[in-house]
C-alpha positions as CSV (number, residue, x, y, z in Angstrom):
1,M,-213.0,147.2,113.6
2,S,-210.8,149.5,114.1
3,A,-212.4,152.4,116.6
4,S,-211.9,155.4,118.5
5,F,-211.4,155.2,122.4
6,Q,-215.1,156.6,122.8
7,Q,-216.9,154.5,120.2
8,L,-214.8,151.3,121.5
9,A,-216.0,152.2,125.2
10,N,-219.5,153.0,123.9
11,F,-219.6,149.4,121.9
12,I,-218.6,147.6,125.1
13,W,-221.3,149.6,127.3
14,S,-223.8,148.4,124.7
15,V,-222.7,144.9,124.9
16,A,-223.1,145.1,128.9
17,D,-226.9,146.2,128.2
18,L,-227.3,142.4,127.5
19,L,-226.7,141.9,130.9
20,R,-229.9,143.9,132.3
21,G,-231.7,141.2,134.4
22,P,-229.6,138.8,135.9
23,Y,-227.1,141.9,136.8
24,R,-227.7,145.7,138.1
25,P,-225.8,148.1,136.2
26,P,-222.8,148.5,138.9
27,Q,-222.4,144.4,138.6
28,Y,-221.8,144.8,134.7
29,E,-218.0,145.0,135.6
30,R,-217.9,141.4,137.0
31,V,-218.3,140.5,133.2
32,M,-217.4,143.3,130.8
33,L,-213.8,143.6,132.4
34,P,-212.8,139.9,132.3
35,L,-214.1,139.5,128.8
36,T,-212.6,142.7,127.6
37,V,-209.2,141.3,128.7
38,L,-209.8,137.9,127.3
39,R,-211.0,139.2,123.8
40,R,-207.5,141.3,123.8
41,F,-205.6,138.3,125.1
42,D,-207.1,136.2,122.2
43,A,-206.3,138.9,119.5
44,V,-202.9,139.1,120.5
45,L,-202.4,135.4,120.6
46,A,-204.1,135.0,117.0
47,P,-200.4,135.1,114.8
48,S,-199.0,132.2,116.3
49,K,-201.8,129.7,117.7
50,E,-201.3,127.3,115.2
51,A,-197.7,126.9,115.9
52,V,-198.8,126.3,119.7
53,L,-201.4,123.9,119.5
54,K,-198.5,122.2,116.9
55,R,-196.1,122.1,119.9
56,Y,-198.5,121.6,122.7
57,A,-200.0,118.6,121.1
58,E,-196.3,116.9,120.7
59,L,-195.4,117.4,123.9
60,S,-198.3,116.3,125.2
61,S,-197.7,113.1,123.4
62,K,-194.4,112.7,124.9
63,G,-195.8,113.3,128.6
64,I,-193.4,116.2,129.3
65,P,-193.8,118.0,132.2
66,N,-194.1,121.8,132.7
67,I,-194.6,122.9,129.3
68,D,-195.6,126.6,130.0
69,V,-192.0,127.8,129.8
70,I,-191.9,126.0,126.3
71,L,-195.0,127.5,125.0
72,N,-194.3,131.2,126.5
73,N,-191.5,131.5,124.3
74,L,-193.3,129.9,121.3
75,A,-196.2,132.5,121.5
76,K,-195.1,135.3,120.0
77,D,-196.8,138.5,118.8
78,E,-196.8,140.0,115.3
79,D,-193.5,141.3,115.3
80,G,-192.1,137.7,116.5
81,T,-191.1,139.3,120.5
82,P,-191.9,135.5,122.7
83,L,-195.1,137.2,124.8
84,G,-194.6,134.9,127.9
85,F,-198.1,133.6,128.0
86,H,-200.2,131.2,125.5
87,N,-203.2,129.2,125.1
88,H,-203.1,125.7,123.6
89,S,-207.0,125.1,123.3
90,Q,-208.5,124.4,120.3
91,L,-210.8,127.0,120.6
92,D,-211.0,131.1,119.9
93,F,-213.8,133.8,120.3
94,Y,-214.8,132.4,116.4
95,K,-215.1,129.2,117.4
96,L,-216.9,129.9,120.5
97,K,-219.6,131.2,118.2
98,G,-219.7,128.5,116.0
99,D,-221.4,125.9,119.2
100,P,-224.3,127.8,121.2
101,D,-225.0,125.0,123.1
102,N,-222.2,124.1,124.8
103,I,-220.9,127.5,125.0
104,G,-220.7,127.2,128.9
105,R,-218.5,124.8,129.1
106,H,-216.3,125.8,126.0
107,L,-215.5,129.0,127.6
108,A,-214.4,127.7,130.7
109,D,-212.4,125.3,128.6
110,Y,-210.7,128.3,126.8
111,I,-209.6,129.8,129.7
112,N,-208.1,126.7,131.4
113,G,-206.0,126.5,128.0
114,F,-204.2,129.6,129.4
115,S,-201.0,129.4,130.5
116,E,-200.7,129.4,134.5
117,N,-200.0,132.9,134.5
118,I,-202.7,133.9,132.8
119,R,-205.3,131.2,134.9
120,K,-204.2,133.3,137.9
121,I,-205.3,136.4,136.6
122,F,-208.5,135.3,136.2
123,E,-209.2,133.8,139.7
124,R,-208.8,137.1,140.4
125,F,-211.7,138.0,137.7
126,E,-213.9,135.1,140.1
127,F,-215.1,134.4,136.5
128,D,-215.9,131.1,136.6
129,K,-218.8,132.3,138.7
130,E,-220.0,134.4,136.1
131,I,-220.0,131.9,133.3
132,E,-222.5,130.1,135.0
133,K,-224.9,133.1,136.4
134,L,-224.9,133.9,132.4
135,E,-225.4,130.3,130.7
136,E,-228.3,129.9,133.6
137,S,-229.9,133.5,132.4
138,N,-229.2,132.3,128.5
139,R,-227.0,135.7,128.2
140,L,-223.8,134.0,127.6
141,Y,-224.0,132.9,123.9
142,Q,-225.1,136.8,123.0
143,V,-222.3,138.7,124.7
144,V,-219.5,136.6,123.8
145,A,-220.5,136.7,120.2
146,Q,-221.0,140.3,120.5
147,F,-217.4,140.3,121.6
148,A,-215.9,138.3,118.7
149,E,-217.0,140.9,116.5
150,I,-214.4,143.5,118.0
151,D,-211.0,143.2,116.9
152,L,-208.8,144.2,120.2
153,H,-205.3,143.7,119.1
154,P,-202.8,146.2,119.9
155,K,-201.9,146.5,116.5
156,R,-205.7,148.4,116.1
157,V,-206.5,149.4,119.4
158,D,-203.0,150.8,121.2
159,N,-202.5,150.7,125.0
160,I,-202.9,154.0,125.6
161,T,-206.6,153.4,123.8
162,M,-207.1,150.2,125.5
163,G,-206.2,152.3,129.0
164,L,-208.7,154.9,128.0
165,V,-211.4,152.1,127.3
166,F,-210.6,150.1,130.7
167,E,-210.9,154.1,132.6
168,D,-214.2,154.9,130.9
169,L,-215.8,151.5,131.7
170,I,-214.8,151.6,134.9
171,R,-215.7,155.0,135.8
172,R,-219.4,154.5,134.4
173,F,-219.5,151.0,136.9
174,N,-218.7,153.2,139.5
175,E,-221.0,156.0,138.7
176,A,-223.9,153.0,138.6
177,A,-222.7,152.2,142.2
178,N,-222.3,155.8,143.5
179,E,-218.8,155.0,144.6
180,T,-217.2,157.5,147.1
181,A,-215.5,160.2,145.8
182,G,-212.0,158.7,146.9
183,D,-212.5,155.6,144.2
184,H,-211.5,157.4,141.1
185,F,-209.2,157.4,138.5
186,T,-206.7,160.0,137.1
187,P,-207.5,161.6,133.8
188,R,-204.7,161.1,130.7
189,E,-204.0,164.5,130.5
190,V,-203.4,164.5,134.2
191,I,-200.9,161.5,134.0
192,Q,-199.3,163.1,131.5
193,L,-198.6,166.5,133.2
194,M,-196.9,164.2,136.2
195,V,-194.8,162.3,133.8
196,N,-193.3,165.3,132.4
197,L,-192.8,166.8,136.0
198,L,-191.5,163.5,136.9
199,L,-189.3,162.7,134.0
200,E,-188.7,165.7,131.7
201,P,-185.9,167.2,134.1
202,D,-183.7,163.6,133.6
203,T,-184.1,163.8,129.8
204,R,-180.2,164.0,129.3
205,V,-180.2,160.6,131.2
206,L,-182.9,158.8,129.7
207,T,-182.0,159.0,126.5
208,R,-178.6,157.5,127.2
209,A,-178.1,154.5,125.1
210,G,-178.5,150.8,127.4
211,V,-180.2,153.0,129.7
212,I,-182.1,150.8,132.5
213,V,-185.2,152.4,134.2
214,T,-187.5,150.9,137.1
215,I,-190.8,152.7,137.5
216,C,-193.3,152.1,140.4
217,D,-196.9,152.9,140.7
218,P,-198.5,151.3,144.2
219,A,-201.5,152.1,143.4
220,C,-201.2,151.0,140.0
221,G,-205.2,150.6,139.8
222,T,-205.3,149.5,136.0
223,G,-201.8,150.6,134.7
224,G,-203.0,153.6,133.1
225,M,-199.6,155.7,134.6
226,L,-197.1,152.9,134.2
227,A,-198.2,152.7,130.7
228,E,-197.9,156.6,130.4
229,A,-194.8,156.6,131.7
230,Q,-193.5,154.1,130.0
231,N,-194.6,155.5,126.4
232,W,-192.9,158.9,127.2
233,I,-189.6,156.9,127.8
234,R,-189.8,154.9,124.9
235,A,-191.0,157.6,122.6
236,H,-187.4,159.4,124.1
237,N,-185.4,156.7,124.1
238,E,-186.7,153.5,121.7
239,Q,-183.7,151.4,122.9
240,A,-184.0,152.1,126.9
241,T,-184.9,148.8,128.6
242,V,-188.4,150.0,131.2
243,K,-189.0,147.9,134.1
244,V,-192.7,148.3,135.6
245,F,-194.1,147.4,139.0
246,G,-197.4,148.0,140.4
247,Q,-199.6,147.0,143.1
248,D,-203.3,147.3,143.7
249,Y,-206.0,146.4,146.4
250,N,-208.8,145.5,144.0
251,P,-208.6,142.4,142.5
252,R,-210.2,143.2,139.4
253,S,-208.3,146.4,138.9
254,Y,-204.8,144.4,139.3
255,A,-206.2,141.6,136.9
256,V,-206.7,144.0,134.1
257,A,-203.4,146.1,135.1
258,A,-201.1,142.4,135.3
259,S,-203.2,141.4,131.9
260,D,-202.2,145.0,130.8
261,L,-198.3,144.0,131.2
262,L,-198.2,140.2,129.8
263,I,-200.1,141.9,126.5
264,K,-197.1,144.2,126.2
265,G,-194.5,141.9,127.4
266,H,-192.9,143.4,130.4
267,K,-191.3,139.9,131.5
268,D,-189.2,142.0,133.9
269,G,-191.9,143.7,135.8
270,Q,-194.4,142.9,138.1
271,V,-197.8,143.5,139.1
272,V,-199.1,142.4,142.7
273,L,-202.3,142.4,144.5
274,G,-202.3,143.4,147.9
275,N,-202.6,146.2,150.2
276,T,-199.8,148.7,149.7
277,L,-200.0,150.1,153.6
278,T,-199.4,146.8,155.2
279,D,-198.5,144.2,152.4
280,D,-194.6,145.3,150.8
281,P,-194.5,143.0,147.7
282,F,-191.2,144.4,146.5
283,P,-189.2,145.0,150.1
284,D,-186.0,144.4,148.0
285,H,-186.6,147.1,145.5
286,R,-185.5,150.3,145.0
287,F,-187.1,152.1,142.3
288,D,-185.7,155.3,139.9
289,Y,-189.4,156.6,139.4
290,L,-192.5,156.3,141.6
291,L,-196.3,157.9,140.8
292,A,-199.8,156.8,142.4
293,N,-202.7,158.4,142.7
294,P,-204.0,157.1,146.3
295,P,-207.7,157.0,147.4
296,F,-208.4,160.4,148.5
297,G,-209.7,160.6,152.3
298,V,-209.9,157.2,153.0
299,D,-209.3,155.8,156.5
300,W,-206.7,153.2,157.3
301,K,-208.5,151.6,160.9
302,A,-208.0,148.5,159.3
303,E,-204.7,148.5,159.1
304,K,-204.2,150.4,162.2
305,K,-203.4,147.6,164.2
306,V,-201.2,145.8,162.0
307,I,-199.0,149.2,161.8
308,D,-199.1,150.2,165.2
309,R,-196.9,147.1,165.7
310,W,-193.9,148.4,163.9
311,P,-190.9,150.4,165.0
312,N,-191.6,153.1,162.5
313,F,-193.6,153.1,159.5
314,R,-191.2,152.6,156.4
315,G,-188.5,154.3,158.0
316,Y,-190.4,157.1,159.2
317,S,-190.5,157.0,162.9
318,G,-193.1,160.9,163.9
319,K,-196.6,160.8,164.4
320,L,-199.2,159.3,161.8
321,P,-201.7,161.0,160.1
322,R,-205.2,160.9,161.6
323,I,-206.8,157.5,160.8
324,N,-209.8,159.1,158.6
325,D,-207.1,159.9,155.8
326,G,-204.3,157.9,155.0
327,A,-203.0,159.5,151.5
328,L,-199.5,160.7,153.4
329,L,-199.1,156.7,154.1
330,F,-198.4,156.4,150.5
331,L,-196.1,159.0,149.9
332,L,-194.0,157.7,152.8
333,Y,-193.9,154.4,151.0
334,M,-192.9,155.5,148.1
335,M,-189.9,157.6,149.8
336,S,-188.9,154.6,151.4
337,K,-188.1,152.9,148.1
338,F,-186.2,155.8,147.3
339,Q,-182.8,154.6,145.8
340,D,-179.5,156.2,147.9
341,Y,-178.3,159.0,146.6
342,K,-174.7,160.4,146.4
343,A,-173.5,163.2,143.5
344,G,-171.5,162.0,140.9
345,D,-172.2,158.1,142.3
346,R,-173.6,155.9,139.6
347,D,-174.1,153.3,142.3
348,K,-176.3,155.7,144.4
349,P,-178.4,157.6,141.5
350,G,-181.5,158.7,143.8
351,S,-185.3,158.6,142.9
352,R,-188.3,160.8,142.1
353,T,-191.7,160.6,142.6
354,A,-195.2,162.5,141.3
355,I,-198.4,161.7,143.6
356,V,-201.9,163.1,143.0
357,F,-203.3,164.4,146.6
358,N,-206.6,166.3,147.5
359,G,-206.3,169.6,149.2
360,S,-206.3,167.8,152.5
361,P,-202.3,167.0,152.8
362,L,-201.3,170.6,152.2
363,F,-202.2,172.1,155.4
364,T,-205.0,169.4,157.6
365,G,-203.3,169.4,161.0
366,G,-201.9,171.7,163.2
367,A,-198.5,171.5,164.9
368,G,-197.4,168.5,166.4
369,S,-200.2,166.4,164.1
370,G,-199.2,163.5,162.4
371,E,-200.0,165.7,158.9
372,S,-197.7,168.4,159.8
373,E,-194.7,166.2,161.3
374,I,-194.7,164.3,157.9
375,R,-194.7,167.3,156.2
376,R,-192.2,168.8,158.3
377,W,-190.0,165.4,157.8
378,I,-189.9,165.7,153.9
379,I,-189.3,169.6,153.8
380,E,-186.4,169.6,156.6
381,R,-184.8,166.5,154.2
382,D,-185.0,168.9,151.7
383,Q,-187.1,166.2,149.2
384,L,-190.2,168.1,148.6
385,E,-189.3,169.9,144.9
386,A,-192.9,171.7,143.6
387,I,-196.7,171.5,143.8
388,V,-199.1,171.8,141.2
389,A,-202.7,173.1,141.7
390,L,-204.8,171.5,139.3
391,P,-208.0,172.6,138.4
392,E,-211.5,171.5,139.7
393,Q,-213.9,168.9,138.0
394,M,-211.1,167.3,136.5
395,F,-211.6,163.7,137.7
396,Y,-214.4,161.3,137.0
397,N,-216.1,160.7,140.0
398,T,-215.0,164.0,142.2
399,G,-214.9,167.6,141.3
400,I,-212.9,169.0,144.3
401,G,-209.3,170.6,143.9
402,T,-206.0,168.5,143.4
403,F,-202.6,168.9,144.1
404,I,-199.3,167.2,142.3
405,W,-196.5,166.5,144.6
406,V,-193.4,166.3,143.1
407,V,-190.5,164.9,145.9
408,T,-187.0,163.6,145.2
409,N,-183.5,163.1,147.2
410,R,-181.7,164.5,144.6
411,K,-182.5,167.9,143.7
412,S,-180.6,169.9,141.2
413,P,-178.2,172.3,142.8
414,H,-180.4,175.3,142.0
415,R,-183.5,173.9,143.6
416,K,-181.7,173.2,147.0
417,G,-183.3,174.3,149.9
418,K,-186.4,175.6,147.3
419,I,-190.0,174.7,146.9
420,Q,-192.2,175.9,143.7
421,L,-195.5,176.4,143.8
422,I,-197.6,176.4,140.0
423,D,-200.9,177.5,140.4
424,A,-202.6,175.5,136.9
425,R,-206.1,176.0,138.8
426,E,-207.0,178.4,135.8
427,R,-205.6,176.9,132.8
428,Y,-208.5,174.3,131.9
429,T,-210.4,174.1,129.0
430,P,-214.2,173.2,129.3
431,M,-215.6,169.9,128.0
432,K,-218.0,169.8,125.5
433,R,-219.6,167.0,127.2
434,S,-218.9,166.0,130.8
435,L,-217.8,162.4,131.8
436,G,-219.3,161.9,135.5
437,D,-218.4,165.0,137.4
438,K,-215.4,165.7,134.8
439,R,-216.3,168.8,132.8
440,R,-212.7,170.2,132.6
441,Y,-209.5,168.8,131.3
442,L,-205.8,170.4,130.3
443,D,-205.3,170.6,126.7
444,Q,-201.9,170.5,125.3
445,A,-200.7,174.0,125.5
446,A,-202.0,173.8,129.7
447,L,-199.5,170.7,129.9
448,D,-196.5,172.4,127.8
449,G,-197.2,175.5,129.9
450,V,-196.9,173.9,133.0
451,T,-193.8,171.7,132.5
452,R,-192.1,174.7,131.0
453,E,-192.6,176.4,134.0
454,H,-191.6,173.9,136.5
455,G,-188.4,174.1,134.4
456,A,-187.9,177.4,134.1
457,M,-188.4,177.8,137.9
458,E,-189.0,181.5,137.7
459,N,-191.4,183.8,140.1
460,S,-194.4,184.9,137.8
461,E,-198.0,185.3,138.4
462,T,-198.4,181.4,138.3
463,S,-195.5,180.1,139.5
464,R,-193.5,181.1,143.1
465,V,-190.3,179.7,144.4
466,F,-190.2,179.7,148.3
467,D,-187.2,178.6,150.6
468,N,-187.9,175.8,152.6
469,T,-188.9,177.5,155.9
470,D,-191.2,179.7,154.6
471,F,-193.8,177.2,155.0
472,G,-192.6,176.8,158.9
473,Y,-194.1,178.1,161.5
474,R,-193.6,177.5,166.0
475,R,-197.2,177.5,166.9
476,V,-196.9,179.1,170.5
477,T,-199.2,179.3,173.4
478,V,-199.8,182.8,174.6
479,L,-201.1,183.3,178.2
480,R,-202.3,185.8,180.8
481,P,-202.8,186.0,184.4
482,L,-205.7,184.6,186.0
483,R,-207.1,187.5,188.1
484,L,-209.8,186.7,190.8
485,R,-212.0,189.3,192.7
486,F,-213.2,187.5,196.1
487,Q,-216.3,188.3,197.8
488,I,-218.8,186.0,200.0
489,T,-222.3,186.2,198.7
490,E,-225.9,184.6,199.7
491,E,-225.4,182.4,197.0
492,A,-221.8,181.6,197.0
493,R,-222.3,180.3,201.0
494,E,-224.7,178.4,200.0
495,R,-223.3,176.9,197.2
496,F,-220.2,176.4,199.0
497,L,-221.8,174.7,202.1
498,N,-224.1,172.2,199.9
499,T,-220.9,170.6,198.8
500,C,-219.3,171.5,202.1
501,P,-221.3,171.5,205.0
502,E,-218.7,170.8,207.5
503,L,-216.7,173.9,206.9
504,F,-220.3,176.2,208.6
505,D,-218.4,177.5,211.6
506,A,-214.8,177.7,209.6
507,L,-217.0,179.9,206.8
508,Q,-218.1,182.1,209.3
509,A,-215.1,183.1,211.0
510,V,-213.8,183.9,207.5
511,Q,-216.6,186.4,207.0
512,D,-216.4,187.7,210.4
513,E,-212.4,188.2,209.8
514,L,-212.9,189.8,206.1
515,D,-216.3,191.0,205.8
516,S,-218.7,190.9,202.3
517,E,-217.1,193.1,200.6
518,P,-214.7,192.1,197.2
519,L,-211.2,192.1,197.5
520,L,-209.4,192.5,194.3
521,D,-205.8,190.9,195.6
522,W,-206.5,187.4,195.7
523,N,-203.1,186.3,196.8
524,Q,-203.5,188.7,200.2
525,T,-206.7,187.3,200.5
526,W,-205.8,183.7,200.4
527,G,-203.1,184.5,203.3
528,A,-205.8,186.0,205.3
529,V,-208.2,183.2,205.0
530,Q,-205.2,180.4,205.7
531,Q,-204.6,182.5,208.5
532,V,-207.9,182.3,210.1
533,F,-207.9,178.5,209.2
534,K,-205.0,178.2,211.9
535,N,-206.4,180.5,214.2
536,L,-209.8,178.4,214.4
537,P,-210.6,177.4,218.1
538,G,-210.3,173.8,218.7
539,D,-214.0,173.1,218.6
540,I,-214.5,174.1,215.0
541,E,-213.4,172.0,212.5
542,G,-210.6,173.5,209.6
543,W,-209.5,171.7,206.1
544,A,-209.1,168.2,206.0
545,K,-205.9,166.4,205.4
546,G,-204.5,164.9,202.5
547,A,-206.7,165.1,199.6
548,K,-209.5,166.0,200.5
549,G,-208.3,169.1,202.2
550,S,-207.0,169.8,198.6
551,A,-210.8,169.2,197.3
552,Q,-212.4,171.8,200.0
553,K,-209.4,174.9,199.3
554,K,-210.2,174.7,195.3
555,I,-214.0,174.5,196.1
556,F,-213.7,177.4,198.1
557,R,-211.9,179.3,195.6
558,D,-214.2,178.3,193.0
559,C,-217.4,179.2,195.0
560,F,-216.0,182.9,196.0
561,T,-214.2,184.1,193.3
562,T,-214.6,185.6,190.0
563,T,-212.3,186.9,187.5
564,D,-212.2,190.8,187.2
565,P,-209.7,192.8,185.1
566,E,-209.3,195.0,187.4
567,A,-208.1,192.4,190.2
568,A,-204.5,191.8,190.9
569,P,-202.8,188.6,188.7
570,V,-202.9,185.6,190.9
571,I,-199.5,184.4,191.9
572,A,-198.5,180.7,191.0
573,K,-194.9,180.2,192.1
574,R,-192.2,182.1,193.4
575,H,-188.8,181.4,192.1
576,K,-184.8,182.4,193.3
577,K,-183.6,184.6,191.3
578,G,-181.1,182.7,188.9
579,D,-182.9,179.4,189.8
580,V,-184.5,179.8,186.1
581,P,-182.1,180.9,183.7
582,V,-183.1,182.1,180.2
583,S,-181.7,179.2,178.1
584,S,-180.5,179.7,174.3
585,E,-182.0,176.5,173.8
586,W,-185.3,177.8,174.7
587,F,-185.0,179.6,171.0
588,P,-182.7,177.0,168.8
589,Q,-181.4,179.0,165.8
590,Q,-183.0,182.2,166.4
591,T,-180.7,185.6,167.1
592,L,-182.6,187.3,169.6
593,P,-183.0,191.0,169.6
594,A,-180.7,193.1,172.0
595,V,-183.8,193.2,175.5
596,E,-183.4,193.7,179.2
597,S,-183.1,190.8,180.8
598,S,-186.1,191.6,182.7
599,E,-187.7,191.9,179.7
600,L,-187.0,188.6,178.4
601,Y,-188.0,186.9,181.5
602,A,-191.3,188.9,181.7
603,L,-192.0,187.8,178.0
604,L,-191.5,184.1,179.6
605,G,-193.8,185.0,182.5
606,L,-191.5,185.7,185.2
607,Y,-191.7,189.0,186.4
608,A,-189.2,190.5,188.8
609,D,-190.2,191.0,192.9
610,V,-188.5,192.0,195.1
611,K,-186.6,188.9,196.4
612,A,-188.0,186.9,193.7
613,L,-189.1,185.5,190.4
614,V,-193.0,185.8,190.4
615,E,-195.1,183.1,188.2
616,Y,-198.2,183.9,187.7
617,E,-200.9,181.6,187.2
618,P,-202.7,181.8,183.7
619,D,-206.5,182.4,183.1
620,P,-207.6,179.4,181.0
621,A,-210.5,182.1,179.3
622,L,-207.7,183.5,177.9
623,K,-205.5,181.5,176.4
624,D,-204.1,182.1,172.6
625,V,-202.0,180.7,170.4
626,E,-199.4,182.3,167.4
627,N,-198.2,181.2,164.5
628,I,-194.6,182.8,164.4
629,P,-193.1,182.4,160.8
630,L,-190.0,180.3,161.4
631,K,-187.5,183.0,159.8
632,E,-188.7,185.2,162.7
633,D,-187.4,185.2,166.5
634,I,-190.7,184.8,169.0
635,V,-188.8,187.4,171.1
636,S,-189.0,190.3,168.2
637,Y,-192.5,189.0,167.3
638,V,-194.3,188.9,170.6
639,L,-193.2,192.4,171.1
640,R,-194.2,193.4,167.8
641,E,-197.5,191.5,167.5
642,V,-198.8,191.1,170.9
643,R,-197.5,193.1,173.6
644,P,-198.5,196.6,172.3
645,Y,-202.0,195.2,172.6
646,V,-202.1,192.8,175.3
647,T,-199.6,194.4,177.7
648,D,-199.7,191.4,180.8
649,A,-199.6,188.4,178.2
650,W,-196.4,186.0,178.3
651,I,-195.0,183.0,176.4
652,D,-196.0,179.6,177.8
653,R,-192.3,178.3,178.3
654,E,-193.8,174.5,178.8
655,M,-194.7,174.2,175.8
656,R,-191.8,172.8,173.8
657,D,-191.0,171.1,170.9
658,E,-190.2,167.2,170.5
659,Q,-187.7,167.8,168.5
660,D,-185.3,170.9,169.2
661,G,-186.6,171.7,172.2
662,G,-187.7,175.4,171.8
663,I,-190.7,177.0,172.9
664,G,-193.3,176.3,170.8
665,K,-193.9,173.4,168.4
666,V,-192.9,173.5,164.8
667,G,-195.5,173.0,161.5
668,Y,-195.4,173.1,158.4
669,E,-198.7,174.0,156.0
670,I,-199.0,175.1,152.3
671,N,-201.4,177.4,151.7
672,F,-202.0,178.0,147.9
673,N,-204.8,180.4,148.3
674,R,-202.4,182.8,150.8
675,V,-199.6,182.4,148.0
676,F,-201.7,183.4,144.7
677,F,-204.4,185.7,146.5
678,Q,-204.9,188.5,144.0
679,Y,-206.9,191.3,145.9
680,Q,-209.4,193.0,143.9
681,P,-210.9,196.5,145.2
682,P,-214.5,196.8,145.7
683,R,-216.2,198.6,142.5
684,P,-217.1,202.5,143.2
685,L,-219.8,203.2,145.4
686,H,-221.3,205.4,142.5
687,E,-221.0,202.6,139.9
688,I,-222.8,200.5,142.4
689,D,-225.5,202.9,143.3
690,A,-226.3,203.5,139.3
691,E,-226.8,199.4,139.2
692,L,-229.0,199.4,141.5
693,A,-230.6,202.5,140.7
694,D,-231.3,200.5,137.0
695,V,-232.8,197.5,138.6
696,E,-235.2,199.2,140.5
697,K,-236.2,201.0,137.4
698,R,-236.9,197.5,135.8
699,I,-238.4,196.0,138.9
700,L,-241.2,199.3,138.9
701,D,-241.6,198.8,134.9
702,L,-242.5,195.2,135.3
703,L,-244.7,195.9,138.1
704,R,-246.4,198.7,136.0
705,E,-247.1,196.2,133.0
706,V,-248.8,193.9,135.9
707,T,-251.2,196.5,137.4
708,E,-251.7,198.7,134.4
């Protein structure tokens, strides 16, 4: 039967209802996915089945070993192309229907009749267990008989439709299991947009005769992205050779993708089961194009022990993201698979990648964090080409906003040093019927519009082009002096003597000398206190030696001082003039304004005294930070934005960036809301008043109807 994707998915789901009882809805996929794959294999092999059986009988009678290679080449599709797999069982789905009493044994024999590459796929499905369970519950024959009635041959159900069927079925299974938002599948139109952004700029190269293209999806799921990329290339160049590679962590998704690869005849391609973050199945491969939709917000705690033992992560040696979101690690893996690039060198063609993220990788993490350092590493290497913001409610299992990143190590000359942001959040079309959380889609006009905007790279209401440095900033710590008022009060005395009773006589001597009035200069006060302790008579114990004495002094200050904005700043150190030279290394790649040296020293917390430079102790409660754009020098910014409002503030010169050594920590973030924000002025007050008056009148009218 020929059917649309939705009709076919609904039919298969109706067959799944036969499983109710021995299976709960979240478990349906254990049966439905392998049977769907098996029925598709059965349909593909049908044209050459008799020839394979005849040849198998000949080879078996002669005792020839390793017959898989011979029979795999003999099994062909309707166009005569070898399939690369075969089935030498006498059975097929129609014959399975003919013997209800032995359906379990026959189905197992039928699966064992496949070539080794197919049997390995079904081992990942663990379908032998399900056959036993279905037979015990008398459901197996009913389900197999229903599947025998549908024709899943690629001529009737093409690969795109089959991919949509798989995605729809898996979405329903996940919804039944109440899966998290991270376990989702990519809508077909999102994949189309990703493929357009990835491949359209290379149309001239991809349409050349004899071109060979390699594509990788390290989180391939059921293989939808690989299929769409291949379809795009084939639509533009039927002679192109496309080699696809994929990897997935879910055994059933892997089995579906590997099956699809075999059905399409990708002998040079490969889909592997494994963990992308820790297991690299293609260590010696580099790819022309990579695309992926990795899990959103999934932690990598299980992989951390392995990754921590590595000297770097896939060539990146900086800080890694937080343990609760490993999305950016997938991008780092993909970038490690880039081919080397050198303009004009065919052996170093470079690579391009497109990846779907939620909003977190755009701005999560402040300067110096793992996320910010990864963004910095990508942007400062000039490899971030564009980011497209997609509408919300686009995915089946989550309604959150998503973004497509385009990353490449071979930007076009006009894109060098630039990043393009495209806002497609309002370009959606509402769906007539929701599919899970998916209530919107991008129609063809929207896809074409975003693709054209990307190609044009011009500024408009929904497209902005920025310099790389526009997204960078220095996070500078701003300090203010600690100002302490000293006063000996009864409450403070009691608190101090509860901790240091041995200093009772010493404290009394201090109080006799300084009295109980408040003193607003701690520097002078502390000098006087120290002098009192020096002059204590021999029978009165003073500060203890070593660590205990340091602790006593700290307790003394904590008990008898409080902050007071009217007090004098507390001096922490005194430096000889010239001992702390202002170095240009503190302000890398910045042209400082012409300011007096004393002003520059003061901005760094070094204030001129009679014979020295005084450094004040900072007040932790007044500590603040400023994010200063990389395009602006620190000194000008602080003089304009900080000093007019806080005259005693200075920059923490000890907080330095680990990479360039400059003051502050460099960070990168991309804030779409800030870039595309459009101010909407409030309505005039008379309009609001009139509307409120109208509402009040209607309320009073309703009340009269009730009371009268």
